[in-house]
RODO-2510 file (C-alpha; in nm, 4 decimals, decimal comma):
residues 179
     n   res          X          Y          Z
     1     x    -2,0820    -2,3814    -1,3119
     2     x    -1,8311    -2,3438    -1,0321
     3     x    -1,8302    -2,6443    -0,8065
     4     x    -1,7357    -2,6428    -0,4421
     5     x    -1,7354    -2,2812    -0,3384
     6     x    -1,5800    -2,3868    -0,0144
     7     x    -1,2291    -2,5085     0,0404
     8     x    -1,1913    -2,8508    -0,1170
     9     x    -0,9416    -3,1303    -0,0771
    10     x    -0,6166    -3,0648    -0,2604
    11     x    -0,5237    -3,1031    -0,5321
    12     x    -0,8535    -2,9893    -0,6876
    13     x    -1,0209    -3,1858    -0,9611
    14     x    -0,8550    -3,0531    -1,2747
    15     x    -1,1033    -3,2454    -1,4898
    16     x    -1,3762    -2,9987    -1,3892
    17     x    -1,1729    -2,7011    -1,5041
    18     x    -1,0695    -2,8825    -1,8211
    19     x    -1,4345    -2,9498    -1,9076
    20     x    -1,5259    -2,5846    -1,8696
    21     x    -1,2358    -2,4893    -2,0966
    22     x    -1,3589    -2,7248    -2,3667
    23     x    -1,7139    -2,5913    -2,3848
    24     x    -1,8261    -2,4641    -2,7218
    25     x    -1,7410    -2,0996    -2,7773
    26     x    -1,4790    -2,0815    -2,5053
    27     x    -1,1209    -1,9896    -2,5664
    28     x    -0,8681    -2,2378    -2,4391
    29     x    -0,5774    -2,0555    -2,2827
    30     x    -0,2402    -2,1750    -2,1669
    31     x    -0,3585    -2,1312    -1,8092
    32     x    -0,3482    -2,4346    -1,5855
    33     x    -0,6918    -2,5954    -1,5383
    34     x    -0,6315    -2,5910    -1,1632
    35     x    -0,5584    -2,2182    -1,1728
    36     x    -0,8703    -2,1601    -1,3809
    37     x    -1,0890    -2,3585    -1,1413
    38     x    -0,9636    -2,1660    -0,8397
    39     x    -0,9873    -1,8330    -1,0191
    40     x    -1,3554    -1,9005    -1,0863
    41     x    -1,4052    -2,0145    -0,7280
    42     x    -1,2329    -1,6986    -0,6049
    43     x    -1,4548    -1,4742    -0,8142
    44     x    -1,7716    -1,6415    -0,6875
    45     x    -1,6514    -1,6135    -0,3274
    46     x    -1,5547    -1,2474    -0,3733
    47     x    -1,8909    -1,1728    -0,5307
    48     x    -2,0605    -1,3318    -0,2304
    49     x    -1,8557    -1,1157     0,0050
    50     x    -1,6269    -1,3905     0,1362
    51     x    -1,3021    -1,2067     0,0648
    52     x    -1,0872    -1,4228     0,2928
    53     x    -1,1791    -1,7450     0,1126
    54     x    -1,1478    -1,5684    -0,2230
    55     x    -0,7901    -1,4826    -0,1249
    56     x    -0,7287    -1,8509    -0,0465
    57     x    -0,8699    -1,9534    -0,3852
    58     x    -0,6593    -1,6976    -0,5725
    59     x    -0,3493    -1,7972    -0,3777
    60     x    -0,4003    -2,1588    -0,4869
    61     x    -0,4616    -2,0434    -0,8449
    62     x    -0,1390    -1,8443    -0,8385
    63     x     0,0540    -2,1438    -0,7016
    64     x    -0,0713    -2,3438    -0,9996
    65     x     0,0191    -2,0671    -1,2470
    66     x     0,2789    -1,8381    -1,0841
    67     x     0,3487    -1,6361    -1,3986
    68     x    -0,0086    -1,5159    -1,4524
    69     x    -0,0195    -1,1378    -1,4111
    70     x    -0,3990    -1,1237    -1,3920
    71     x    -0,4038    -1,3646    -1,0986
    72     x    -0,1396    -1,1540    -0,9216
    73     x    -0,3224    -0,8240    -0,9713
    74     x    -0,6619    -0,9685    -0,8761
    75     x    -0,5137    -1,1267    -0,5627
    76     x    -0,3611    -0,7884    -0,4757
    77     x    -0,7030    -0,6245    -0,5160
    78     x    -0,8564    -0,8732    -0,2759
    79     x    -0,5728    -0,8235    -0,0292
    80     x    -0,6308    -0,4466    -0,0396
    81     x    -0,9976    -0,5049     0,0312
    82     x    -0,8939    -0,7191     0,3275
    83     x    -0,6452    -0,4593     0,4577
    84     x    -0,3272    -0,6597     0,3831
    85     x    -0,1499    -0,3697     0,2141
    86     x     0,2091    -0,4958     0,2374
    87     x     0,1242    -0,8288     0,0770
    88     x    -0,0786    -0,6553    -0,1926
    89     x     0,2113    -0,4234    -0,2677
    90     x     0,4488    -0,7177    -0,3155
    91     x     0,2184    -0,8770    -0,5730
    92     x     0,1634    -0,5543    -0,7674
    93     x     0,5265    -0,4480    -0,7671
    94     x     0,6184    -0,7969    -0,8864
    95     x     0,3990    -0,7469    -1,1927
    96     x     0,5263    -0,3940    -1,2538
    97     x     0,8877    -0,5067    -1,2210
    98     x     0,8306    -0,7294    -1,5224
    99     x     0,5772    -0,5212    -1,7170
   100     x     0,5750    -0,1441    -1,6546
   101     x     0,2904    -0,1047    -1,9061
   102     x     0,0396    -0,3286    -1,7271
   103     x    -0,2675    -0,1090    -1,6967
   104     x    -0,4391    -0,3304    -1,4416
   105     x    -0,1349    -0,3409    -1,2141
   106     x    -0,1118     0,0392    -1,2176
   107     x    -0,4816     0,0670    -1,1379
   108     x    -0,4445    -0,1762    -0,8465
   109     x    -0,1462     0,0293    -0,7293
   110     x    -0,3715     0,3377    -0,7403
   111     x    -0,6301     0,1548    -0,5312
   112     x    -0,3588     0,0515    -0,2856
   113     x    -0,2327     0,4086    -0,2427
   114     x    -0,5892     0,5343    -0,2076
   115     x    -0,6661     0,2779     0,0620
   116     x    -0,3554     0,3891     0,2510
   117     x    -0,4534     0,7565     0,2249
   118     x    -0,1728     0,8401    -0,0188
   119     x    -0,3901     1,0379    -0,2581
   120     x    -0,1222     1,2009    -0,4733
   121     x     0,0430     0,8642    -0,5314
   122     x    -0,2990     0,7153    -0,6084
   123     x    -0,3700     0,9717    -0,8776
   124     x    -0,0177     0,9335    -1,0225
   125     x    -0,0626     0,5557    -1,0465
   126     x    -0,4046     0,6006    -1,2108
   127     x    -0,2430     0,8379    -1,4616
   128     x     0,0176     0,5702    -1,5390
   129     x    -0,2660     0,3227    -1,5980
   130     x    -0,4276     0,5667    -1,8412
   131     x    -0,0978     0,6149    -2,0246
   132     x    -0,0438     0,2402    -2,0464
   133     x    -0,3738     0,1798    -2,2229
   134     x    -0,5376     0,5045    -2,3370
   135     x    -0,8194     0,3316    -2,5263
   136     x    -0,9586     0,1656    -2,2133
   137     x    -1,1405     0,3849    -1,9694
   138     x    -1,1468     0,2020    -1,6349
   139     x    -0,8511     0,4002    -1,4969
   140     x    -0,9845     0,7303    -1,6312
   141     x    -1,3239     0,6745    -1,4708
   142     x    -1,1620     0,5665    -1,1450
   143     x    -0,9499     0,8835    -1,1463
   144     x    -1,2487     1,1045    -1,2316
   145     x    -1,4492     0,9517    -0,9464
   146     x    -1,1523     1,0079    -0,7164
   147     x    -1,1400     1,3763    -0,8143
   148     x    -1,5153     1,4106    -0,7719
   149     x    -1,5057     1,2564    -0,4225
   150     x    -1,2177     1,4829    -0,3214
   151     x    -1,4139     1,7933    -0,4257
   152     x    -1,2444     1,8712    -0,7571
   153     x    -1,5561     1,8443    -0,9719
   154     x    -1,4098     2,0519    -1,2572
   155     x    -1,1219     1,8074    -1,3048
   156     x    -1,3597     1,5111    -1,2794
   157     x    -1,5972     1,6612    -1,5363
   158     x    -1,3086     1,7184    -1,7778
   159     x    -1,2031     1,3522    -1,7593
   160     x    -1,5624     1,2312    -1,7980
   161     x    -1,6064     1,4671    -2,0968
   162     x    -1,2948     1,3309    -2,2682
   163     x    -1,4102     0,9721    -2,2177
   164     x    -1,7528     1,0561    -2,3631
   165     x    -1,5913     1,2301    -2,6623
   166     x    -1,3928     0,9147    -2,7338
   167     x    -1,6640     0,6625    -2,6460
   168     x    -2,0069     0,8235    -2,6604
   169     x    -2,1740     0,5060    -2,5340
   170     x    -1,9710     0,4828    -2,2120
   171     x    -2,2416     0,4625    -1,9467
   172     x    -2,0055     0,5007    -1,6508
   173     x    -1,8733     0,8314    -1,7836
   174     x    -2,2232     0,9570    -1,8667
   175     x    -2,3392     0,8649    -1,5173
   176     x    -2,0368     1,0412    -1,3690
   177     x    -2,1254     1,3603    -1,5568
   178     x    -2,4751     1,3787    -1,4065
   179     x    -2,3827     1,2936    -1,0478
***
């Protein structure tokens, strides 16, 4: 349970995050309990459509754990959604400067270029994401949907077909083939 989905007094209660990390079946990571608490808060806020407060929560999480690449890429995604492209670019390029094989960072970079209308750069970044982790299909499906929306249904169908060949149970690819 995420407590206080509104901005709380700082510093947040790290005991709450620590309790959720200690629940049976959970994996305790090296992440700061404060970062974890604000990450959860940010996800709930984003899911509810409050992107601005989700950005605040992720910013606090990143301050508590500045080396966490996931927090950086997720914050960049939220910033893109909010139209803060320059800030988003700084977070993503910071991750890519350290780890050029980070699939999620390349996918967020693709989303950034797409939002800015830079479609060739968007597809190139999505291709880099696919090369970074060829066994995961999020980037491939994103790229196929991009091709489909831009009118290149043959290219989209080929990507969806390859995903289905590799993972016959991939519902997103199967759905993409019929649309």
